[in-house]
C-alpha positions as CSV (number, residue, x, y, z in Angstrom):
1,M,81.2,90.6,75.4
2,T,84.0,91.2,73.2
3,P,83.9,92.6,69.5
4,E,84.2,88.9,68.2
5,S,81.4,87.5,70.4
6,M,79.2,90.8,69.7
7,S,79.7,90.3,66.0
8,Q,78.5,86.6,66.3
9,F,75.6,87.8,68.3
10,C,74.6,90.3,65.6
11,A,75.0,87.6,63.0
12,D,72.9,85.1,65.0
13,Y,69.9,87.6,65.2
14,G,70.1,89.1,61.8
15,L,71.4,92.6,63.0
16,P,73.7,94.7,61.0
17,R,77.4,94.5,62.0
18,H,77.6,98.1,63.1
19,V,75.1,97.5,65.9
20,G,77.8,95.9,67.9
21,D,80.0,99.0,67.7
22,Q,77.1,101.2,68.6
23,V,76.3,99.1,71.7
24,F,80.0,99.3,72.9
25,N,79.9,102.9,72.4
26,W,76.8,103.4,74.4
27,V,78.1,101.2,77.2
28,Y,81.7,102.2,77.5
29,A,82.0,105.6,76.1
30,N,78.5,106.9,77.5
31,G,77.9,104.6,80.5
32,V,74.5,103.7,79.2
33,V,73.2,100.2,80.2
34,D,69.6,100.5,79.4
35,P,68.8,99.6,75.7
36,A,65.8,101.9,75.7
37,A,68.1,104.8,76.0
38,M,70.3,103.8,72.9
39,T,68.5,106.1,70.7
40,N,70.4,105.5,67.4
41,L,69.2,101.9,67.4
42,A,66.0,100.8,65.8
43,K,63.1,100.3,68.3
44,N,62.9,96.4,67.6
45,T,66.7,96.2,68.1
46,R,66.5,97.9,71.4
47,T,63.7,95.4,72.4
48,L,65.8,92.5,71.3
49,L,68.8,93.6,73.3
50,A,66.6,94.1,76.4
51,E,65.2,90.6,76.0
52,E,68.4,88.8,75.1
53,M,71.2,90.6,76.8
54,V,72.0,91.4,80.4
55,F,73.9,94.6,80.8
56,Y,74.1,94.7,84.6
57,R,73.8,91.4,86.2
58,G,73.9,92.6,89.9
59,G,71.7,94.5,92.1
60,E,73.0,97.2,94.7
61,L,72.4,95.8,98.2
62,G,74.2,98.5,100.0
63,R,76.2,101.8,99.6
64,A,78.4,103.7,102.0
65,D,80.0,107.2,101.3
66,A,83.0,108.3,103.4
67,T,83.8,111.9,104.3
68,D,87.0,111.7,102.2
69,G,84.9,110.8,99.0
70,T,85.5,107.1,99.1
71,V,82.3,105.2,98.0
72,K,81.9,101.5,98.8
73,L,79.2,99.4,97.0
74,L,77.8,95.9,98.0
75,I,76.6,94.2,94.9
76,G,74.3,91.1,95.0
77,W,74.8,88.7,92.2
78,D,71.6,86.6,92.5
79,A,69.3,89.4,91.7
80,A,65.8,88.4,90.5
81,R,64.9,89.2,87.0
82,R,61.5,90.8,86.5
83,R,59.7,93.1,84.0
84,D,59.3,96.7,84.7
85,D,55.6,97.7,84.7
86,A,56.3,101.2,83.1
87,E,58.5,100.3,80.2
88,G,58.0,96.5,79.8
89,L,61.8,95.9,80.0
90,P,63.6,93.4,82.2
91,V,65.3,94.8,85.1
92,L,67.2,93.2,88.0
93,Q,66.1,93.4,91.7
94,P,68.4,92.5,94.5
95,R,67.3,89.8,97.0
96,D,68.0,89.3,100.5
97,G,70.7,86.5,101.0
98,D,72.3,87.3,97.7
99,R,75.9,86.1,97.1
100,S,77.5,89.5,97.2
101,T,80.8,91.3,96.8
102,E,82.3,94.7,97.7
103,T,83.7,97.2,95.3
104,V,85.3,100.5,96.3
105,M,86.0,103.9,94.4
106,I,88.9,105.7,96.0
107,P,89.4,109.2,94.7
108,T,92.6,111.4,94.9
109,Q,93.4,114.6,93.3
110,A,95.1,112.8,90.2
111,R,93.1,109.6,89.9
112,R,89.9,107.6,90.7
113,T,90.6,104.0,91.6
114,A,88.3,101.1,91.5
115,C,89.0,98.3,94.0
116,V,87.3,95.2,92.5
117,S,86.6,91.8,93.8
118,S,87.4,88.6,91.9
119,Q,85.5,86.0,94.0
120,V,82.5,85.8,96.4
121,G,84.2,85.5,99.7
122,C,87.8,84.4,99.8
123,P,89.4,80.9,100.1
124,V,92.7,82.1,101.7
125,G,91.4,82.7,105.1
126,C,93.9,85.4,106.3
127,R,93.5,85.6,110.1
128,F,93.2,89.3,110.1
129,C,90.6,89.8,107.2
130,A,86.8,89.9,107.1
131,S,86.5,88.7,103.4
132,G,87.5,85.2,104.2
133,L,85.6,84.6,107.6
134,D,82.8,82.6,105.8
135,G,85.1,81.0,103.1
136,V,84.6,81.2,99.4
137,E,81.2,80.9,97.7
138,G,82.4,80.8,94.2
139,N,84.2,82.8,91.4
140,L,83.0,86.0,89.6
141,D,83.0,85.9,85.8
142,A,84.7,88.4,83.7
143,G,81.4,90.3,83.2
144,Q,80.8,90.6,86.9
145,I,84.3,91.9,87.4
146,V,84.0,94.6,84.6
147,E,80.5,95.5,86.0
148,Q,82.0,96.6,89.4
149,A,84.4,99.0,87.7
150,H,81.8,100.2,85.3
151,R,79.3,100.9,88.0
152,L,81.9,103.1,89.9
153,S,83.0,104.8,86.8
154,W,79.5,105.9,86.1
155,M,78.1,106.8,89.3
156,S,76.4,110.3,89.3
157,G,79.0,113.1,89.2
158,G,82.8,113.0,89.2
159,D,85.3,111.7,86.6
160,R,85.7,108.3,85.2
161,I,87.7,105.5,86.7
162,T,91.4,105.9,85.9
163,N,92.9,103.0,87.9
164,I,91.9,99.4,88.7
165,V,93.1,97.4,91.6
166,F,92.2,93.7,92.3
167,M,92.4,94.1,95.9
168,G,88.8,93.4,96.8
169,M,87.3,90.2,98.0
170,G,88.9,86.9,96.8
171,E,92.2,85.7,95.5
172,P,92.5,87.0,91.8
173,L,95.1,84.2,90.7
174,A,92.6,81.6,92.0
175,N,90.2,82.9,89.3
176,A,93.0,83.8,86.8
177,D,91.2,82.9,83.6
178,Q,88.2,85.1,84.4
179,V,90.5,88.0,85.8
180,M,92.6,88.0,82.7
181,R,89.4,88.1,80.5
182,A,88.2,91.0,82.5
183,I,91.5,92.8,82.2
184,R,91.3,92.7,78.5
185,T,87.9,94.6,78.5
186,L,89.2,97.0,81.1
187,N,92.3,97.6,79.0
188,A,90.8,97.5,75.6
189,A,90.2,100.8,73.5
190,W,86.5,99.4,72.7
191,G,86.2,98.9,76.6
192,M,87.1,101.0,79.4
193,G,90.5,102.0,78.0
194,I,92.6,101.8,81.2
195,G,96.3,101.4,80.5
196,A,98.2,98.3,81.8
197,R,100.3,100.3,84.0
198,R,97.2,101.4,85.8
199,I,96.0,98.0,86.5
200,T,97.3,96.1,89.5
201,V,96.6,92.4,90.6
202,S,97.3,91.7,94.1
203,T,97.9,88.0,95.2
204,V,98.7,86.2,98.4
205,G,101.0,84.2,96.2
206,L,101.2,80.7,94.8
207,P,104.4,80.3,92.9
208,A,102.9,78.3,90.0
209,A,99.9,80.8,89.6
210,I,102.5,83.8,89.4
211,E,104.6,81.9,86.9
212,K,101.5,81.3,84.7
213,F,100.4,84.9,85.1
214,S,103.8,86.0,83.8
215,T,102.9,84.9,80.4
216,F,99.9,87.1,80.2
217,D,100.4,89.6,77.3
218,I,99.1,92.6,79.0
219,P,101.9,93.5,81.5
220,V,99.9,94.8,84.5
221,T,101.5,95.5,87.8
222,L,101.7,92.5,90.2
223,A,101.5,93.1,93.9
224,L,102.5,90.4,96.3
225,S,100.5,90.4,99.7
226,L,103.5,89.4,101.8
227,H,102.5,90.7,105.3
228,A,105.4,88.8,107.1
229,P,109.1,88.6,106.4
230,T,109.5,84.9,107.7
231,D,107.8,81.6,107.0
232,D,106.8,81.0,110.4
233,L,105.0,84.3,111.1
234,R,103.4,84.3,107.6
235,R,101.9,80.8,108.3
236,E,100.5,82.2,111.5
237,L,98.7,84.9,109.7
238,I,97.9,83.2,106.2
239,P,96.8,79.6,106.0
240,W,97.8,79.4,102.3
241,A,101.3,80.1,103.3
242,E,101.6,76.4,104.2
243,Y,101.9,75.7,100.4
244,S,104.9,77.8,99.6
245,T,107.9,79.6,101.2
246,V,108.8,83.3,101.1
247,D,111.7,82.2,99.1
248,D,109.5,80.4,96.5
249,L,107.3,83.4,96.2
250,L,110.1,85.9,95.6
251,G,111.6,83.7,93.1
252,A,108.3,83.6,91.2
253,C,108.1,87.3,91.4
254,E,111.6,87.8,90.0
255,G,110.4,85.7,87.1
256,Y,107.4,88.0,86.6
257,F,109.8,91.1,86.6
258,R,112.0,89.3,84.1
259,S,109.0,88.4,81.8
260,T,107.2,91.8,82.0
261,G,109.8,94.3,83.0
262,R,107.3,95.5,85.7
263,E,108.5,96.4,89.0
264,I,106.9,94.3,91.8
265,T,104.9,95.8,94.6
266,I,105.1,94.2,98.0
267,E,102.0,94.9,100.2
268,Y,102.8,94.7,103.9
269,L,99.9,95.0,106.3
270,L,101.1,96.3,109.7
271,L,99.5,94.7,112.7
272,H,100.1,96.1,116.2
273,E,102.9,94.1,117.9
274,V,102.6,91.2,115.5
275,N,104.6,92.1,112.5
276,D,105.5,95.8,113.0
277,R,108.7,95.7,115.0
278,V,112.0,97.1,113.7
279,H,113.5,93.5,113.4
280,H,110.7,92.6,111.1
281,A,111.6,95.7,109.0
282,R,115.2,94.6,108.8
283,T,114.4,91.1,107.7
284,L,111.9,92.5,105.1
285,A,114.6,94.9,103.7
286,T,116.9,92.0,103.1
287,L,114.3,90.2,101.1
288,C,113.4,93.3,99.1
289,R,117.0,93.8,97.9
290,R,116.7,90.7,95.8
291,M,114.8,92.3,93.2
292,R,113.3,95.7,92.1
293,A,110.4,96.2,94.5
294,N,108.3,98.9,95.9
295,V,106.9,98.3,99.3
296,N,103.4,99.7,100.4
297,L,102.9,99.8,104.1
298,I,99.3,99.5,105.0
299,R,97.9,100.4,108.5
300,Y,95.5,97.8,109.6
301,N,91.6,98.7,109.8
302,E,90.1,96.8,112.7
303,V,87.6,94.2,112.1
304,P,85.1,93.6,114.9
305,G,85.6,90.1,116.5
306,L,89.2,89.7,115.4
307,P,92.1,90.2,117.8
308,Y,94.2,92.4,115.7
309,T,94.7,96.3,116.3
310,R,96.1,99.2,114.4
311,P,99.6,100.1,114.9
312,Q,100.6,103.4,116.3
313,D,101.8,106.2,113.8
314,G,105.1,106.4,115.3
315,V,105.7,102.7,114.9
316,V,104.7,102.9,111.3
317,R,107.1,105.7,110.4
318,A,110.0,103.8,112.2
319,F,109.2,100.8,110.1
320,Q,109.3,102.8,107.0
321,Q,112.6,104.6,108.0
322,T,114.3,101.4,108.8
323,L,113.3,100.2,105.2
324,R,114.4,103.4,103.6
325,D,117.8,103.4,105.5
326,A,118.4,100.0,103.9
327,G,117.7,101.4,100.4
328,V,114.3,100.1,99.9
329,N,111.7,102.3,98.1
330,T,108.8,102.3,100.5
331,H,105.4,104.3,101.0
332,I,102.8,104.4,103.7
333,R,99.4,104.0,102.0
334,A,96.9,106.5,102.9
335,S,94.0,105.1,104.9
336,R,90.8,105.9,103.2
337,G,87.2,105.3,104.1
338,R,87.8,104.4,107.7
339,D,84.3,106.1,108.7
340,I,82.4,103.4,106.4
341,A,83.7,100.0,107.5
342,A,87.0,100.5,105.5
343,A,88.3,96.9,105.9
344,C,87.5,94.5,103.0
345,G,84.5,92.5,103.8
346,Q,83.0,94.6,106.6
347,L,80.2,96.3,104.7
348,K,79.0,92.9,103.5
349,R,78.9,91.5,107.2
350,E,77.2,94.6,108.4
351,V,74.5,94.5,105.7
352,M,74.0,90.8,105.9
353,G,73.9,91.0,109.8
354,R,71.0,93.4,109.5
């Protein structure tokens, strides 16, 4: 819901206009998603909201807590709606076989980041990733995307979510309209109030989709999941790379930078003896010098059944140093949650396997 659609809802049901403001305040400022607890609303209004609105659509199918504070949730989106015997209010119950997605809260000293999904499964089918092993089952709508961040923000204890990354399951720009709608709520003062500079959309890259996204009026950070410095190697790892060249992708990213003024982030997943050699780093450095870019180096988290392994720390540091010697700004992303099936898609496969 937006203030406009909420205003229309209130008009349709004969509610005072201020009810919409009160509901947004309960949901986003106080984390309340049970109308019965919205105590400054009339009882008949609370009953109406419970009957006519869905506040959380999903049901929690699984949760994993890592020793480093990372929390991963598996949310089922086909939850059955039933009436609670105690209060008589509709609640959602998860069911086995749900279409489900993962979302992760990653804490650091300065921030709490929500890694959210945009699709059920993934159409890209990267050879190293668990998310796309079963293909894509459908898109999430804006409300489902926002719900992931909201759930993580209001888990018991801790501080609110400060950053959003669209790096969970799915290709965000293959569901761009709903992703942009969700970003509006995540960014809005009446919503979660997260600044544009704290929101990152990661894409495997289709030039036309990047060009369209560059016209979006909220200038979030764009991250390109490159993972290989040459077309031949990238096509071995990423089936969608058949549809565009590295040169095409970088050209689209240059256009995004010109439109938004935001530095591009290049995500590079290091796979042992596949794309982690020094000559790969030198070629990547040449590409990066075309534009203002920051390179995030990511050490692979192994997925059972897939042939790829994690690179050695010394190899990762040598790769980083090669980029830095060439004048490229680069960081090694800290691995988080390795004791809770860290790789995207693993928790879902574990839970569904059980």
